[in-house]
N, C-alpha and C positions, 0 to 999 in steps of 0.2 A: 733605295737608300736609307740607313739610318742615323737617326737622330742631330739632320743639324737642323738650324735656328738660326736664319738671316739674319732675324730681326735681333740680333743677341749684341749689343756694342759696348765696346771696352772705351770708361771715358773719360780714364787721365792724361793719357794724350788724343785719345781720339786714334788709335789704330788703324782698326778697321772694324769692319764686320766676320764675325765666326760664319764659316762654309763648312770646316768637320769640325765638330768636338772631338776631343780625348774619346778614343773605341767608337769614332765611329766607321763609315763603310767611304773608299776612294773607288776611284776606275783601276788605281796598283796596289789596296790592301783591304781584305775582309777587316780586318780591325785597324784601323789607325792609330799608334804611337803617341800621335801628338796632337796638336789643336794648328788647323789652319784660318788664316785672318789675308781676308782678302782687301785690297784697297791699292790709289794708283801705283804704280812704278815711280821711284822716289822716294815715297815716303819715308821717311827718318824712323828709325827705330835703334830705341836704346836699351844698354843693357839694365836686365832688370836685376845684377846682382854684382860686386868683387867679385874679379875673376881675374885668372890666368888666359891669355889666348891660345889654344893649346894648335887648332887647324884652321888655315885660311884655304878653299881651294876655288879656284878663278875660273876660268875660260871654258863656261859651259853655254851654250846654246839653247834656246826656246826648243821644247819636243825635244830634244837627246834623252836617251832613255837614264836619267841620274837624280839625285836630289839636286842640280845645279852647283850655281855658286855658293858656297858652304861656310858659316862662319861656328867656330864651337869654340867653347871656353869652360875651364872646370872654376865651380866655387871651392871656399872654403870647406863645405864637406862632402869634397871628390865627388858631387856629381859634376856631371858634362851635359851643358844647354847648348845643342845643334838648332840654330836658324838655317835654313835652307830656300832656294830658288830666289835668291838675291839677285840684285842689281850692281850696288857697290857695295864693296868691303874696308870699311874706314880703320879697322886696327889689323895689326902685324903677329905672327906666331910669338909669341914669349913675352908679351905688350900686356901691361897689368891695366885692368878697366874698372872704370869704376861704375858702383849703380846710378843712372842718369845718363850716362856715358851716350852722344851718340855714336854707333856701331858699325853700322849697316842699310842699307837702303833696299826698300822691299823692289819686287823684282819678279822676272816671269822667266828662269831659266828652269834648265833641266825639264823633268816628265809633269807639265804643269797642263793643267783645265780649269773653265771654270764651270762649274752646276748650274749657272745662270744663261751659260752661252755669253756673258759678257768680257770684260777684259780679265784672263788668266793672273794678274798681280797678283802673290801673295805670302804670307812668309808662313812656314811649315815650322813651328817651336816644338819640340821635341828635349825631353828631358832623360837622361840615363843613369843610373846609380853607379855606385863603383864596384856593382853585385850583378850590372846587366839590365837590370827590371826598368822598366817605363815606367814616367808619373807622367800624371797631367798636370801640366804645365799652370793650372788655372788659377793659383797661388799667384804666380810670379808677372801675368798676365795682363793687372794693373798698376805693373812697375814699367811697361814698358812704353 
């Protein structure tokens, strides 16, 4: 596995520990186009930007072959922010969300695993431009 730094912490809201950085490798992907952050199920996740909710997908179980419960929202620049493996989603499609607003809680739905053999609860955070290019969410992480 390339690049994980389990000691890296994001301090603003103490969201958790990075288990897979942007471009790292997971059990599912050779190039991970997002960032995985581990913490306990139920950890509050806040919106990093003002945005409109474009997708809410619930009903996934742990270990099913999917991204799990998913929240997507589009910012004013047209970038789609994706939060995967959620426990609870607090926003609804079409809702305007504000930076700093609680929008979801961390969970372990979908194809999750733990590189440390602990609780696999995590947030998989991805950003996709309107042209389909993935961006490193690092600049947004300390806002969560």
